[in-house]
C-alpha positions, 0 to 999 in steps of 0.5 A: 183690221189691216189690208196688205199684199205679199209675195214669195221671194221669187214672185211666183205666188202673190197673196192679198190679205184683206183682214189682217189682225194687227195683234200678231202671235209668236209660236215657239212649238217644235214644229214651227221652230223646225219649219223656219229655224226660229219661232213663227211670227204670225199675223192672223188673216182669217179667210178673206184672202186671195192667192195667185200662183196656187200651182206653185203652192205645196201644202204639208199637213203638219198636225191634225188641225192644220197645214203649212204652205210654201212656194215650190220654187223658192221655198218661202213659207206662205201660211199656216192654215187651220183645217176646220175654219180655213183661217190663215196665219201668215208670216209677218215678214212676207208683208212689207208694208204693215205698220202698227203691229203689236205682239199679243200672244206667245203659243207653246211658251213652255217649249221656248228654248232658253237661248232667247226671250222677248221683253214684250208683255204678252199673254202666253199659252203652254203646250197643255193649254193649246192642246186642250183648246184645240181638242175641242176642234179636232 
């Protein structure tokens, strides 16, 4: 596991993640692509995190199993948080000093548009597989 600090663009929100999984995921779902205009490159950070500037964090319940957080001042996307477990997935790009990362999984691979693809060899899960997996947790 890795340890790193991050902040939003304006610096109002600072995050310390103590258990970052170096195997990151990419999500191609409509919600993630709509949120950021591209697939969501996410590192799994678990629950061992601290966030300062919480008064500047707005959350949005984007599904029945998770919410998304962003800075109310600059709009930086900060996290995707699972409701049941409290686990955080955070954008890879907000951590400036992470090295040795490996793309491990692509979610909603059947929703990936045909205008991009990755050459990385990864596991993939379709929408049906994701829904079946989370049905147990909702």
